[in-house]
SEMARKOL-115120 format. One record per residue (C-alpha): residue in one letter; z, x, y. Coordinates in pm, whole numbers, plus 32768, in hexadecimal, padded with zeros to 4 digits. Example, Ala and Ser with C-alpha at 12.3 -4.5 7.8 and 13.67 -1.06 7.14 Angstrom:
SEMARKOL-115120
a830C84CE7E3E/s82CA85577F96/
This chain:
SEMARKOL-115120
m873282E080A3/a864081EC800C/l84AD81FA8003/q83D680E17FEA/r827380C17FA2/m81A87FD380A4/a80CA7F767F98/s81BF7EE77EE8/g83047E597FAB/g82D47EBA810D/a82A57DBA8233/p813F7D9682BC/p81067E27842B/l813B7CD58525/a7FE17D1785A9/a7F587CB18435/y80157B3B849A/g7F587B3085C0/a7E207B8D8513/a7E677A6983F1/w7EC4796E84F0/l7D8A799C85BE/l7C8D799684AD/t7D417857843A/l7D0F77CF8564/a7BB078158595/c7BCD77268452/v7C81761D84EC/l7B7D7624860E/v7A567628850F/v7ADF74E48444/q7AF074388585/l79B874768618/a7910740D84E4/r79BF72D48492/v78F271A2850A/s7A6B70B3854A/e7B6571068647/f7C4C721C85E5/s7D2572F686B9/a7D917442864E/t7EBA74318702/p7FAE73E285C0/f7ED374F884DB/v7F1E760C85F8/i80A875DF8616/l80A775A084A5/l7FF67717848E/t80DC77C08598/l820E77378509/g81A077B783A8/v813A79268430/g8262795084DF/a834D78DD8398/s826C79BE82DE/a82A17B1783BD/w840E7AD583C5/a842B7AA5823D/s83557BD58220/r84557CB782BF/f85617C728178/p853E7D20803A/l848E7C467F28/s84FE7C337DC6/e840F7BF27CBF/g849E7AA47C79/a84607A467DF7/r82CC7AE67DD4/l82D47A007CB6/v833278B97D7B/y827579077EC0/g812E79557DC6/f817F77D57D1D/l81C077257E54/d803C77C67EBB/g7FB177247DA1/a807975DE7DAA/l7FC175B37EF5/a7E9E75EF7EB5/l7EB774DE7DA4/i7F5A73F07E97/c7E8374257FBA/l7D3D73CA7EEC/t7DE372A47E12/g7EB771FD7F1F/q7DCD72358073/s7E2770B880BA/f7F8870F580DE/l7F8E72258188/n7E82717C8291/s7F8E705E828D/l808171268335/f7FE9713B8481/g7F1A702C8474/i7DA870D783FE/g7CA86FFC8354/l7C087045821E/d7ACF70BF81E6/a79E270418100/s78E7713D80CC/i7933724A7FDA/e78F473588101/n79C372E281FE/y7AF4728780E4/l7ACC74008065/s7AB1749B81BF/l7C0773E28224/s7CB4745680B0/f7C7375AD8125/l7CE975978297/w7E21751881E9/y7E5B762B8107/l7E2177298207/c7F41768182D3/l8021764D81ED/r8017779F8125/s805A7849826F/a81CC7824822F/l817F78EB80F9/m80D77A3A8183/v820D7B0D8149/t813C7C38809B/m7FFE7CDB8115/n7F307C677FD8/a7F817B13805A/l7F1B7B388182/v7DE77BDC8148/f7DAE7AAD802E/q7DB379B7815F/s7C357A3E81CB/v7BB579A2805D/p7BE5783680A7/a7BA57867822B/l7A3A790281B4/a7A0778008098/l7A6376E781B8/f793E7776827C/g78697784818D/l788C76288139/i782F75B082AC/a7715769E82D0/t768475B881C3/y76717480826D/m76A874E183F8/l7645763A84B6/a767A765D8630/a76A9774F8702/q780F76EE8737/i7853773C85BA/l7772788585AE/w7894792186D0/l799478708624/f7936792384D0/v79397A6D85A4/l7A957A3E8633/m7AF279DC84A6/l7A337B2C841F/l7B0C7BE68519/g7C5D7B7F84BC/v7BC57BD5832C/l7B557D3F839D/f7CAC7D548424/l7D637D098307/m7C977DDD8237/l7C9A7F0F82F6/a7E3B7EC68325/s7E507EA781A3/r7DC47FE78183/r7E84807F828C/a7D5C80F38373/i7E088084848F/s7EED816384E6/t7F5F826B8603/v7F9C835C84DA/v7ECB84858505/v7E3D84968378/g7DE7860D8306/t7EC486E183C9/p7FFD87428331/l80F8874E8449/r813786B5857F/g818787A986C7/n82E4871286F3/f8373866F859A/r83D785338647/a836083D085D7/t8245835C866B/p821881C28690/s80EB814B85BA/e805B7FFD8592/t807680118435/p819480918354/p819881B1829C/e80E981AB8128/l825182138095/q833481878173/a84B481FD81BB/g85C58169826D/a853080108262/g86687F6881EE/a86D57EFF8074/v86087F2F7F64/s85F77E3E7E4A/l85957EE07CE4/s84ED7DF57BC2/e85507E307A66/m83BF7DAD7A23/e83237EB17917/v82067F49799D/l8173800678A2/r81DF80E3776E/v8184823C770F/r81A2832775EA/i81B3848C760E/e8134858A7530/g8116870F7521/n81E3885E756E/a8231880776B7/q832186EB770C/p8313864B78A1/n841585B0792A/y831985097A39/l81D484747A48/r810384C57B70/m805483B57C17/e802583DC7DA1/s808B851E7E98/y80E284E67FFB/n80E6860480EB/i810485798229/y8255850782BB/t824E841B83FE/g83BC84018447/r83CD82AE83A8/g834083368239/w821283BD81B1/n80938393819C/r7F738461810E/g7EA0854B81B0/r7D29855E81A6/v7CDA85498012/f7BA285C47F6E/y7B2F853D7E25/e7A6285DF7D2E/e79AC85237C04/m7A52856A7AD2/l795F85FC79E0/p78F9850C78AD/l78F785987732/g789B84587686/q78E782FD766E/g7A3E82CE773D/k7A748423773B/f7AA08510789A/a7AFA86727925/p7B3486E97A49/q7A0887CD7AD2/r7AC989237AAC/v7BFD891379A9/p7D168A0979BF/d7D638AFF78BD/a7E878A3E77EA/p7F5B8B0676EA/e7F9E89E975B3/q810389E075D5/h80F2897A7766/q8002887476FC/v806886F576BE/t7FBA859B7665/a803384757701/t7F9B83197689/v7FFB82067786/t7FD88093772A/l7FE87FAF7875/s80BF7E857864/t80847DD379B5/g7FCF7DF47AE0/w7EA47EB87B78/h7EAD80267B91/r7DB881177C0F/i7E4F822C7BED/l7EA282D77A9D/y7FF5835A7A46/a7FDB84B179CD/p80D485B17936/g805486D379EB/y7EED87457A57/p7DCA86B37975/l7D09876D7894/e7C7D864C77FA/v7C9284957821/e7C0A8388773A/a7C25825777E6/p7B4780F177DA/v7AB2813C791C/r793981D3796A/q79AB82BA7A68/l7AE483727ADD/q7B1F842B7C13/y7C2985767C5E/v7CEB85D77D68/r7D1487377CFE/w7E2E879D7DFA/v7F0886B87D75/g7E8186767C1B/a7E5E852F7C38/v7D6D84297B6A/a7CCC830B7C04/s7BE781E97B7E/y7AEC81717C3B/r7B4B80147B55/p7C997FAD7B67/l7D507FA37A05/g7E067E6679B3/a7F177DEF78A9/g7EBB7E377731/e7DD07F5B77AC/r7E0E80CA7737/y7DC7823A7787/t7E2F8386772B/i7E5984C577DF/r7E6586287751/a7F0C87007867/y7F8C885178A0/l8112885D78FA/p815789A479AF/p826C8A4F7955/d83A08A2A7A4D/d845A8B7479DE/p851A8BD87B03/r84C18D7B7AC2/l83748CF37AA7/l83438C2E7C00/r84008D1C7CCE/q82C08E287C7A/l81E68D407CDE/p81298D847E48/p815B8C937F54/s80468B757F5C/a7F178B788020/l7F4789FA802A/r7FBE89A2818F/y8126891A816F/p817487CC8202/f824C885D8316/q819189BF8343/l816189E084A8/p7FF189C18522/a7F108AEB8570/r7EBF8A9086E6/p7F758B5A87C2/e7FF18A5088C0/f8071894D879F/r810F8A88872E/g81E08ABA886F/r8225893C8898/a829C8929873C/r838F8A428782/e8413899988BE/q84628853881E/r850C890186F3/t85DD87BC8634/p874087B18587/l865A87638443/q859A888C8474/e86AE896284F0/l876D890E839A/a864E892782C4/d86328AAF8373/r87788AF18328/l87B18A8A81D5/t86638B648192/r86988C97825C/d87358D738143/q86628D158028/p856C8E0F7F9D/t84708D5A7EFB/q83BE8BF77F35/y846A8B727DFF/d85CB8BC97E96/k85598B0E7FAA/v851D89DE7F21/m864689E67E35/a87358A047F6C/l86C388CE7FF6/v86D7882F7EB4/r883188967E9A/y8899884F7FC7/i880C86DB7FA4/e88AC86AF7E7D/q8A05870A7EF9/n89DF866D8057/t89248505802C/a894883C47F07/y8829831D7E66/n888681CA7F14/l877A807E7EF5/n88827FA77FD8/v8832806A8122/e88387FA5827B/a86F27FB0833C/y86C780E7841F/p866980AE8583/t84E980AC85D4/d84DE81D586CF/v85A582DC8607/d853F83F18512/v85D7836783E9/a863F84CB8358/e86F68517848D/y879783C484D2/
């Protein structure tokens, strides 16, 4: 089963394409309203509709880094063509060239909006559609302001707002903050989960993202970034996340408000140098004890040990995290009491939900119960599940997309 992060590779929801089409339609109508010479909106509406449809179709296929680079290059080339080659574009549909700078620029914006509609294959590209749209309305407002333009501006803003919400995973039927759905089955949602499973083949990139230098007695195998604790049937979402401000120790140095007691032999220091992209979540080798980063504020999510920055860090920037790496000795782990934290599949406390969950036990739940029934400790239960997964599943990125109405773990 392949996992895919929505933020980087998942297909945007179709409703987001509808919002992009709507806000661009408002731009077409406002340009038609603002131009003095005769202007037909029909060719632009047809071009927009075909472009949005092509983008929605292309977004359903995994994109390689090379394909993303090509789309980005085409987007920039279109902006240049629309600005310098408007006379050629206008001649294709018999549109006269307006000599006034305001009308020339507004029509250039419109050409760009309609042509780039065929390049909106990612959520970021969809959200960017709002940038030239806002610039277009701002330009037209400098020389013409009528009631119709205000209504079209409101329509455009509604489309922009929907795109912003969709990009933040705010429009969804997933119940955030509840660790369990009553029947453990997949439920339809307008927005795919943040960590998506069963979406089809995943294309990995060999692009360097960061470089890490590890120092200290402890040697971690992984770096901690984000944690997902709500299974939706199609992947994983985060529950409610409570951030606390990290305490400043000096210029660019921070520590959690309550630092755990960490023996020296279980401490590790990781120095991370970013090579590409923008990063709000800092990669940590364990539970942070002290962080040194070129920022003014840092936030800490205690229950997962995640560190986040208000300002995204970019390529070339560096940060250092001294962290506590808990021991992984099975003898110690078997002595630990059951955690007080809620597990993702723990039955809810309300009796009516508890009874309903018993009636609708799924094959996945029955399998988990059978594998862990005779295990004496929480550690042994987890390891029983790990062994089963290792023996019965294979890591495979080239999987076909699962049907949308099934739980991918049961399918």
